[in-house]
MMTF fields as JSON, N, C-alpha, C and O atoms, coordinates in Angstrom:
{
  "mmtfVersion": "1.0.0",
  "mmtfProducer": "UNKNOWN",
  "numBonds": 399,
  "numAtoms": 400,
  "numGroups": 100,
  "numChains": 1,
  "numModels": 1,
  "chainsPerModel": [1],
  "groupsPerChain": [100],
  "chainIdList": ["A"],
  "bondAtomList": [4, 2, 8, 6, 12, 10, 16, 14, 20, 18, 24, 22, 28, 26, 32, 30, 36, 34, 40, 38, 44, 42, 48, 46, 52, 50, 56, 54, 60, 58, 64, 62, 68, 66, 72, 70, 76, 74, 80, 78, 84, 82, 88, 86, 92, 90, 96, 94, 100, 98, 104, 102, 108, 106, 112, 110, 116, 114, 120, 118, 124, 122, 128, 126, 132, 130, 136, 134, 140, 138, 144, 142, 148, 146, 152, 150, 156, 154, 160, 158, 164, 162, 168, 166, 172, 170, 176, 174, 180, 178, 184, 182, 188, 186, 192, 190, 196, 194, 200, 198, 204, 202, 208, 206, 212, 210, 216, 214, 220, 218, 224, 222, 228, 226, 232, 230, 236, 234, 240, 238, 244, 242, 248, 246, 252, 250, 256, 254, 260, 258, 264, 262, 268, 266, 272, 270, 276, 274, 280, 278, 284, 282, 288, 286, 292, 290, 296, 294, 300, 298, 304, 302, 308, 306, 312, 310, 316, 314, 320, 318, 324, 322, 328, 326, 332, 330, 336, 334, 340, 338, 344, 342, 348, 346, 352, 350, 356, 354, 360, 358, 364, 362, 368, 366, 372, 370, 376, 374, 380, 378, 384, 382, 388, 386, 392, 390, 396, 394],
  "bondOrderList": [1, 1, 1, 1, 1, 1, 1, 1, 1, 1, 1, 1, 1, 1, 1, 1, 1, 1, 1, 1, 1, 1, 1, 1, 1, 1, 1, 1, 1, 1, 1, 1, 1, 1, 1, 1, 1, 1, 1, 1, 1, 1, 1, 1, 1, 1, 1, 1, 1, 1, 1, 1, 1, 1, 1, 1, 1, 1, 1, 1, 1, 1, 1, 1, 1, 1, 1, 1, 1, 1, 1, 1, 1, 1, 1, 1, 1, 1, 1, 1, 1, 1, 1, 1, 1, 1, 1, 1, 1, 1, 1, 1, 1, 1, 1, 1, 1, 1, 1],
  "groupList": [{"groupName": "MET", "atomNameList": ["N", "CA", "C", "O"], "elementList": ["N", "C", "C", "O"], "formalChargeList": [0, 0, 0, 0], "bondAtomList": [1, 0, 2, 1, 3, 2], "bondOrderList": [1, 1, 2], "singleLetterCode": "M", "chemCompType": "L-PEPTIDE LINKING"}, {"groupName": "HIS", "atomNameList": ["N", "CA", "C", "O"], "elementList": ["N", "C", "C", "O"], "formalChargeList": [0, 0, 0, 0], "bondAtomList": [1, 0, 2, 1, 3, 2], "bondOrderList": [1, 1, 2], "singleLetterCode": "H", "chemCompType": "L-PEPTIDE LINKING"}, {"groupName": "GLN", "atomNameList": ["N", "CA", "C", "O"], "elementList": ["N", "C", "C", "O"], "formalChargeList": [0, 0, 0, 0], "bondAtomList": [1, 0, 2, 1, 3, 2], "bondOrderList": [1, 1, 2], "singleLetterCode": "Q", "chemCompType": "L-PEPTIDE LINKING"}, {"groupName": "ARG", "atomNameList": ["N", "CA", "C", "O"], "elementList": ["N", "C", "C", "O"], "formalChargeList": [0, 0, 0, 0], "bondAtomList": [1, 0, 2, 1, 3, 2], "bondOrderList": [1, 1, 2], "singleLetterCode": "R", "chemCompType": "L-PEPTIDE LINKING"}, {"groupName": "LYS", "atomNameList": ["N", "CA", "C", "O"], "elementList": ["N", "C", "C", "O"], "formalChargeList": [0, 0, 0, 0], "bondAtomList": [1, 0, 2, 1, 3, 2], "bondOrderList": [1, 1, 2], "singleLetterCode": "K", "chemCompType": "L-PEPTIDE LINKING"}, {"groupName": "SER", "atomNameList": ["N", "CA", "C", "O"], "elementList": ["N", "C", "C", "O"], "formalChargeList": [0, 0, 0, 0], "bondAtomList": [1, 0, 2, 1, 3, 2], "bondOrderList": [1, 1, 2], "singleLetterCode": "S", "chemCompType": "L-PEPTIDE LINKING"}, {"groupName": "ASP", "atomNameList": ["N", "CA", "C", "O"], "elementList": ["N", "C", "C", "O"], "formalChargeList": [0, 0, 0, 0], "bondAtomList": [1, 0, 2, 1, 3, 2], "bondOrderList": [1, 1, 2], "singleLetterCode": "D", "chemCompType": "L-PEPTIDE LINKING"}, {"groupName": "LEU", "atomNameList": ["N", "CA", "C", "O"], "elementList": ["N", "C", "C", "O"], "formalChargeList": [0, 0, 0, 0], "bondAtomList": [1, 0, 2, 1, 3, 2], "bondOrderList": [1, 1, 2], "singleLetterCode": "L", "chemCompType": "L-PEPTIDE LINKING"}, {"groupName": "ILE", "atomNameList": ["N", "CA", "C", "O"], "elementList": ["N", "C", "C", "O"], "formalChargeList": [0, 0, 0, 0], "bondAtomList": [1, 0, 2, 1, 3, 2], "bondOrderList": [1, 1, 2], "singleLetterCode": "I", "chemCompType": "L-PEPTIDE LINKING"}, {"groupName": "VAL", "atomNameList": ["N", "CA", "C", "O"], "elementList": ["N", "C", "C", "O"], "formalChargeList": [0, 0, 0, 0], "bondAtomList": [1, 0, 2, 1, 3, 2], "bondOrderList": [1, 1, 2], "singleLetterCode": "V", "chemCompType": "L-PEPTIDE LINKING"}, {"groupName": "PHE", "atomNameList": ["N", "CA", "C", "O"], "elementList": ["N", "C", "C", "O"], "formalChargeList": [0, 0, 0, 0], "bondAtomList": [1, 0, 2, 1, 3, 2], "bondOrderList": [1, 1, 2], "singleLetterCode": "F", "chemCompType": "L-PEPTIDE LINKING"}, {"groupName": "GLU", "atomNameList": ["N", "CA", "C", "O"], "elementList": ["N", "C", "C", "O"], "formalChargeList": [0, 0, 0, 0], "bondAtomList": [1, 0, 2, 1, 3, 2], "bondOrderList": [1, 1, 2], "singleLetterCode": "E", "chemCompType": "L-PEPTIDE LINKING"}, {"groupName": "TRP", "atomNameList": ["N", "CA", "C", "O"], "elementList": ["N", "C", "C", "O"], "formalChargeList": [0, 0, 0, 0], "bondAtomList": [1, 0, 2, 1, 3, 2], "bondOrderList": [1, 1, 2], "singleLetterCode": "W", "chemCompType": "L-PEPTIDE LINKING"}, {"groupName": "PRO", "atomNameList": ["N", "CA", "C", "O"], "elementList": ["N", "C", "C", "O"], "formalChargeList": [0, 0, 0, 0], "bondAtomList": [1, 0, 2, 1, 3, 2], "bondOrderList": [1, 1, 2], "singleLetterCode": "P", "chemCompType": "L-PEPTIDE LINKING"}, {"groupName": "ALA", "atomNameList": ["N", "CA", "C", "O"], "elementList": ["N", "C", "C", "O"], "formalChargeList": [0, 0, 0, 0], "bondAtomList": [1, 0, 2, 1, 3, 2], "bondOrderList": [1, 1, 2], "singleLetterCode": "A", "chemCompType": "L-PEPTIDE LINKING"}, {"groupName": "THR", "atomNameList": ["N", "CA", "C", "O"], "elementList": ["N", "C", "C", "O"], "formalChargeList": [0, 0, 0, 0], "bondAtomList": [1, 0, 2, 1, 3, 2], "bondOrderList": [1, 1, 2], "singleLetterCode": "T", "chemCompType": "L-PEPTIDE LINKING"}, {"groupName": "ASN", "atomNameList": ["N", "CA", "C", "O"], "elementList": ["N", "C", "C", "O"], "formalChargeList": [0, 0, 0, 0], "bondAtomList": [1, 0, 2, 1, 3, 2], "bondOrderList": [1, 1, 2], "singleLetterCode": "N", "chemCompType": "L-PEPTIDE LINKING"}, {"groupName": "GLY", "atomNameList": ["N", "CA", "C", "O"], "elementList": ["N", "C", "C", "O"], "formalChargeList": [0, 0, 0, 0], "bondAtomList": [1, 0, 2, 1, 3, 2], "bondOrderList": [1, 1, 2], "singleLetterCode": "G", "chemCompType": "PEPTIDE LINKING"}, {"groupName": "TYR", "atomNameList": ["N", "CA", "C", "O"], "elementList": ["N", "C", "C", "O"], "formalChargeList": [0, 0, 0, 0], "bondAtomList": [1, 0, 2, 1, 3, 2], "bondOrderList": [1, 1, 2], "singleLetterCode": "Y", "chemCompType": "L-PEPTIDE LINKING"}],
  "groupTypeList": [0, 1, 2, 2, 3, 4, 5, 6, 7, 8, 3, 9, 7, 10, 5, 7, 6, 9, 6, 11, 6, 11, 12, 13, 13, 14, 5, 14, 11, 15, 0, 12, 14, 4, 9, 7, 5, 13, 6, 3, 9, 11, 8, 6, 16, 9, 13, 10, 10, 9, 3, 17, 7, 5, 5, 17, 6, 11, 9, 3, 9, 9, 3, 6, 6, 6, 17, 0, 13, 9, 14, 15, 6, 9, 8, 11, 12, 14, 17, 10, 11, 11, 17, 12, 12, 6, 18, 11, 11, 17, 16, 9, 5, 11, 3, 12, 3, 5, 14, 17],
  "groupIdList": [1, 2, 3, 4, 5, 6, 7, 8, 9, 10, 11, 12, 13, 14, 15, 16, 17, 18, 19, 20, 21, 22, 23, 24, 25, 26, 27, 28, 29, 30, 31, 32, 33, 34, 35, 36, 37, 38, 39, 40, 41, 42, 43, 44, 45, 46, 47, 48, 49, 50, 51, 52, 53, 54, 55, 56, 57, 58, 59, 60, 61, 62, 63, 64, 65, 66, 67, 68, 69, 70, 71, 72, 73, 74, 75, 76, 77, 78, 79, 80, 81, 82, 83, 84, 85, 86, 87, 88, 89, 90, 91, 92, 93, 94, 95, 96, 97, 98, 99, 100],
  "secStructList": [7, 7, 7, 7, 7, 4, 4, 4, 3, 3, 3, 3, 5, 7, 5, 7, 7, 7, 7, 6, 6, 6, 7, 1, 1, 1, 1, 5, 7, 7, 3, 3, 3, 3, 3, 7, 1, 1, 1, 3, 3, 3, 3, 7, 1, 7, 7, 1, 1, 7, 7, 1, 7, 7, 1, 1, 7, 3, 3, 3, 3, 3, 3, 7, 6, 6, 1, 7, 3, 3, 3, 3, 3, 3, 3, 3, 7, 7, 7, 7, 7, 5, 7, 7, 3, 3, 6, 6, 6, 6, 3, 3, 7, 1, 7, 7, 5, 7, 7, 7],
  "xCoordList": [0.718, -0.224, 0.68, 1.735, 0.555, 1.345, 0.935, -0.246, 1.915, 1.634, 2.002, 2.802, 0.811, 1.02, 1.54, 1.254, 2.408, 3.332, 2.527, 1.849, 2.481, 1.956, 2.25, 1.129, 3.113, 3.107, 2.293, 1.957, 2.092, 1.197, -0.709, -1.569, -0.768, -1.578, -2.357, -1.566, -3.403, -3.741, -4.762, -5.157, -4.952, -6.109, -7.217, -7.142, -8.635, -9.71, -10.332, -9.926, -11.536, -12.253, -13.396, -13.854, -14.023, -15.496, -16.005, -15.334, -17.22, -17.8, -18.854, -19.534, -19.032, -19.775, -20.773, -20.589, -21.871, -22.575, -22.66, -22.557, -22.824, -22.715, -23.995, -24.847, -24.304, -25.814, -25.689, -24.648, -26.916, -27.024, -26.497, -27.002, -25.723, -25.007, -23.468, -22.582, -23.148, -21.592, -21.098, -19.901, -21.883, -21.4, -21.162, -22.177, -19.815, -18.776, -18.456, -19.043, -17.021, -16.354, -15.421, -14.508, -15.821, -15.531, -16.261, -16.651, -16.527, -17.4, -16.696, -17.451, -15.756, -14.748, -13.723, -12.981, -13.775, -12.511, -12.02, -12.644, -10.341, -10.027, -9.541, -9.081, -9.428, -8.819, -8.024, -8.326, -6.711, -6.243, -6.837, -7.422, -6.502, -7.036, -6.032, -4.986, -6.515, -5.549, -6.456, -7.687, -5.667, -6.348, -6.521, -5.636, -7.768, -8.228, -8.412, -8.124, -8.855, -9.112, -9.053, -8.652, -9.398, -9.284, -10.678, -10.526, -11.577, -12.777, -13.332, -14.387, -12.437, -12.663, -11.121, -10.005, -11.68, -10.706, -11.091, -12.232, -10.068, -10.404, -9.752, -8.522, -10.415, -10.262, -9.25, -9.656, -8.037, -7.452, -6.866, -5.703, -8.043, -7.547, -9.309, -10.171, -9.448, -10.566, -10.984, -10.183, -12.372, -12.511, -12.743, -12.932, -12.636, -12.896, -14.448, -15.236, -14.618, -16.174, -16.899, -17.994, -16.946, -17.445, -18.089, -17.362, -19.383, -20.11, -20.657, -20.939, -20.761, -21.146, -19.863, -19.971, -18.836, -17.924, -16.49, -16.217, -15.684, -15.223, -13.707, -13.677, -12.48, -11.502, -11.885, -12.674, -11.364, -11.367, -12.72, -12.534, -13.659, -14.907, -14.389, -13.486, -14.95, -14.531, -15.612, -16.787, -14.903, -15.709, -15.405, -14.273, -16.891, -16.54, -15.932, -16.186, -15.092, -14.559, -14.301, -13.659, -14.746, -14.611, -13.699, -13.653, -12.853, -12.138, -12.927, -13.898, -12.173, -12.912, -11.855, -10.783, -12.311, -11.514, -9.919, -9.203, -9.67, -8.023, -7.5, -6.354, -8.319, -7.687, -7.777, -7.186, -8.186, -8.425, -9.778, -10.953, -9.318, -10.521, -11.539, -11.221, -13.009, -13.843, -14.731, -15.351, -15.106, -15.414, -17.199, -17.568, -17.961, -19.523, -20.245, -21.475, -19.728, -20.503, -19.811, -18.616, -20.265, -19.491, -20.221, -21.408, -19.416, -19.378, -19.356, -20.119, -18.534, -18.4, -18.338, -17.445, -18.851, -18.567, -17.529, -17.451, -16.389, -15.684, -16.122, -15.246, -17.254, -17.697, -17.565, -17.827, -16.77, -16.239, -17.63, -18.553, -17.548, -18.451, -17.955, -16.846, -18.675, -18.118, -19.246, -20.418, -18.729, -19.024, -18.81, -17.645, -19.338, -19.355, -19.246, -19.978, -18.368, -18.197, -19.176, -18.582, -20.073, -20.134, -19.765, -20.205, -18.661, -17.829, -18.609, -18.368, -19.576, -20.394, -21.687, -22.241, -22.092, -23.057, -22.137, -22.653, -21.049, -20.307, -20.675, -20.55, -21.364, -21.681, -21.675, -21.28, -21.992, -21.464, -22.754, -23.673, -22.812, -23.721, -24.569, -24.189, -25.958, -26.976, -26.577, -27.164, -25.681, -25.1, -24.225, -23.142, -24.925, -24.001, -24.081, -25.224, -23.222, -23.553, -22.648, -21.565, -23.56, -22.988, -22.751, -23.487, -22.027, -21.607, -21.692, -21.404, -22.022, -21.944, -23.105, -23.669],
  "yCoordList": [-1.371, 0.058, 1.177, 0.972, 2.453, 3.444, 4.504, 4.792, 5.013, 6.024, 7.356, 7.733, 7.747, 9.32, 10.321, 10.377, 11.164, 11.874, 13.346, 13.93, 13.859, 15.037, 16.002, 16.379, 16.433, 16.946, 17.334, 18.345, 15.637, 15.126, 16.0, 16.214, 16.24, 16.579, 18.054, 18.995, 18.322, 19.58, 19.533, 18.549, 20.604, 21.045, 21.599, 22.539, 20.838, 21.196, 21.677, 21.139, 22.887, 23.184, 22.722, 22.395, 22.637, 21.83, 22.943, 23.354, 23.422, 24.193, 23.469, 22.644, 23.94, 22.988, 23.981, 25.139, 23.045, 23.754, 23.46, 22.322, 24.39, 24.496, 24.508, 25.302, 23.755, 23.647, 24.218, 24.659, 24.139, 24.981, 24.36, 24.549, 23.809, 22.929, 23.212, 22.664, 23.956, 24.579, 23.599, 23.398, 22.658, 21.294, 21.047, 20.829, 21.104, 20.664, 22.543, 23.617, 21.808, 23.261, 24.119, 24.798, 23.997, 24.791, 24.568, 23.489, 26.174, 26.12, 25.502, 25.662, 25.015, 24.349, 23.298, 23.262, 22.419, 21.353, 21.226, 20.933, 21.636, 20.926, 19.72, 19.31, 18.991, 17.677, 17.626, 18.334, 16.616, 16.476, 15.47, 14.387, 16.143, 15.677, 15.369, 15.988, 14.215, 13.984, 14.896, 14.894, 15.618, 16.557, 15.467, 15.104, 15.258, 14.255, 15.121, 14.658, 16.202, 17.076, 18.586, 18.747, 19.771, 21.205, 21.179, 21.641, 20.695, 20.497, 19.246, 19.243, 18.302, 16.987, 16.57, 16.504, 16.308, 15.821, 14.39, 13.965, 13.615, 12.344, 12.584, 12.553, 12.823, 12.665, 11.683, 10.613, 12.047, 11.192, 11.331, 11.471, 11.248, 11.248, 10.966, 10.946, 10.813, 10.616, 11.68, 12.19, 12.233, 13.576, 13.324, 12.291, 14.554, 14.77, 14.879, 14.197, 15.96, 16.711, 16.504, 16.104, 16.524, 16.241, 15.006, 14.019, 14.878, 13.335, 13.126, 14.002, 11.938, 11.498, 11.709, 11.961, 11.491, 11.843, 10.739, 10.986, 9.821, 8.953, 9.02, 9.912, 8.407, 8.766, 8.005, 7.066, 8.351, 7.751, 8.345, 8.668, 8.534, 9.749, 10.883, 11.675, 10.849, 11.633, 13.037, 12.844, 14.566, 15.593, 16.853, 17.213, 17.61, 18.632, 19.671, 19.833, 20.323, 22.072, 23.136, 23.03, 23.847, 25.469, 26.238, 25.977, 27.16, 27.9, 29.037, 29.63, 29.265, 30.707, 31.968, 31.736, 33.203, 34.001, 34.161, 34.829, 33.158, 33.516, 31.969, 31.526, 31.495, 30.402, 29.122, 28.169, 28.929, 27.931, 26.846, 27.205, 25.392, 24.589, 24.387, 23.843, 24.745, 24.326, 23.62, 23.866, 22.742, 21.286, 22.048, 23.117, 21.22, 21.647, 20.377, 20.406, 19.442, 18.034, 16.754, 16.842, 15.694, 14.383, 13.99, 14.191, 13.486, 13.231, 11.685, 11.009, 11.066, 9.333, 8.745, 9.26, 8.105, 7.243, 6.504, 6.17, 6.046, 5.021, 4.084, 3.227, 3.705, 2.511, 1.933, 0.732, 3.133, 2.715, 3.063, 3.549, 2.691, 3.124, 3.611, 3.21, 4.617, 5.632, 5.483, 5.138, 5.756, 5.443, 6.694, 7.085, 7.049, 7.994, 7.229, 6.353, 7.753, 7.239, 8.328, 9.398, 8.283, 8.992, 8.689, 7.786, 9.923, 9.577, 9.999, 9.749, 10.72, 11.044, 9.98, 9.746, 9.31, 8.355, 6.627, 5.552, 6.742, 5.674, 4.63, 3.478, 4.995, 3.997, 4.483, 5.64, 3.906, 4.194, 4.986, 4.969, 5.628, 7.132, 6.104, 4.933, 6.519, 5.685, 6.379, 6.105, 7.134, 7.993, 7.367, 7.777, 6.108, 5.6, 5.862, 6.15, 5.836, 5.979, 4.493, 3.993, 4.16, 3.303, 3.808, 4.753, 3.53, 4.171, 2.835, 2.908, 1.921, 0.701, 0.726, -0.087],
  "zCoordList": [0.086, -0.114, -0.174, 0.428, -0.802, -0.95, 0.223, 0.42, 0.921, 2.185, 1.142, 0.286, 1.882, 1.399, 2.383, 3.579, 1.656, 2.061, 2.857, 2.012, 3.898, 4.29, 2.747, 2.406, 1.904, 1.084, -0.105, -0.723, -0.132, -1.293, -0.947, -1.801, 0.252, 0.862, 0.955, 1.019, 0.968, 1.374, 2.775, 3.4, 2.943, 4.375, 3.756, 2.965, 4.216, 3.376, 4.639, 5.67, 4.769, 5.807, 5.658, 4.563, 6.79, 7.101, 8.012, 8.959, 7.697, 8.716, 9.27, 8.66, 10.971, 11.509, 12.537, 12.912, 12.815, 13.363, 14.861, 15.318, 15.484, 16.753, 17.583, 17.185, 18.698, 18.81, 20.285, 20.773, 20.911, 22.135, 23.421, 24.528, 23.238, 24.46, 23.993, 24.649, 23.004, 22.45, 21.975, 22.18, 21.171, 20.85, 18.974, 18.313, 18.274, 18.692, 19.612, 19.749, 20.039, 20.596, 19.775, 20.245, 18.207, 17.2, 16.158, 15.713, 15.583, 14.438, 12.992, 12.033, 12.746, 11.915, 12.191, 13.173, 11.168, 11.492, 9.952, 8.932, 10.227, 8.883, 8.688, 9.753, 7.879, 7.518, 6.347, 5.386, 6.302, 5.561, 3.952, 3.938, 3.029, 1.796, 0.794, 0.6, 0.098, -1.457, -2.658, -2.662, -3.603, -4.211, -5.855, -6.63, -5.881, -6.772, -8.322, -9.426, -8.094, -9.198, -8.746, -7.593, -9.491, -9.2, -7.773, -6.642, -8.162, -7.345, -6.375, -5.742, -6.43, -5.734, -5.098, -5.612, -3.616, -2.712, -2.232, -2.407, -1.591, -1.001, 0.331, 0.351, 1.465, 2.823, 3.567, 4.022, 3.667, 4.387, 5.783, 6.16, 6.448, 8.258, 8.509, 7.63, 9.634, 10.42, 11.143, 11.926, 11.009, 11.289, 13.243, 13.886, 13.617, 14.984, 15.155, 15.811, 14.351, 14.855, 13.519, 13.915, 12.511, 11.474, 11.128, 11.012, 10.935, 11.159, 9.804, 8.986, 9.687, 8.591, 7.234, 6.034, 8.021, 6.818, 7.245, 8.42, 6.775, 6.757, 6.158, 5.311, 6.299, 5.588, 4.388, 4.5, 3.19, 1.963, 1.394, 0.22, 1.692, 1.18, 0.154, 0.424, -0.808, -1.878, -1.387, -1.077, -1.39, -1.457, -2.397, -2.721, -2.872, -3.68, -2.721, -1.528, -3.492, -2.402, -3.479, -4.524, -3.131, -3.543, -3.008, -1.806, -3.327, -2.903, -2.252, -2.721, -0.806, -0.259, -0.758, -1.318, -0.479, -0.553, -0.713, -1.46, 0.426, 0.864, -0.166, -0.094, -0.841, -1.368, -0.443, -0.952, 0.416, 1.507, 1.004, 1.086, 0.45, -0.095, 0.755, 1.813, 0.564, 1.426, 1.239, 0.204, 1.869, 1.542, 1.264, 1.749, 0.458, 0.228, -0.002, 0.041, -0.204, -0.121, -0.284, -0.565, -0.179, -0.395, -1.779, -2.035, -2.482, -4.073, -3.85, -4.54, -2.933, -3.045, -1.522, -0.85, -1.092, 0.174, -0.194, -1.376, 0.868, 0.759, 1.208, 1.327, 1.607, 2.623, 3.358, 3.419, 4.761, 6.257, 6.668, 6.015, 7.921, 8.894, 9.975, 10.329, 10.78, 11.962, 13.054, 12.898, 13.936, 15.538, 16.817, 16.888, 17.356, 17.984, 19.693, 20.155, 20.188, 21.697, 22.925, 23.054, 23.523, 24.197, 25.824, 26.536, 26.21, 27.244, 28.901, 30.082, 28.17, 29.988, 30.157, 31.232, 28.691, 29.117, 28.847, 29.155, 28.364, 28.363, 27.555, 27.97, 25.83, 25.1, 23.737, 23.59, 22.821, 21.734, 21.469, 22.287, 20.405, 19.864, 19.219, 19.235, 18.514, 17.926, 16.387, 15.34, 16.498, 15.206, 14.347, 13.931, 14.074, 13.163, 11.609, 11.255, 10.677, 9.251, 8.491, 8.795, 7.522, 6.702, 5.537, 5.253, 4.805, 3.493, 2.469, 1.274, 2.966, 1.977, 1.859, 1.127]
}
């Protein structure tokens, strides 16, 4: 398997909706991604706060005024699943996504 070098990757910005409980604790998250075309990238890490996204998913991007790639939507799911652990409750969240 080919290992990606960070020099082959770019950072992509994802806007987050912060709820009334102030979760997540940030209004945006950036993730490493491999450029597939000027408007298409493949996510290359596991998100901390972006829900419904996994490593390997392909995402459409546009550039903001500063040239930063900003995710707009998922183009293709990689087929992975994600689960969220609720540390306060001590169980796996019901928010699972099956991309396959």
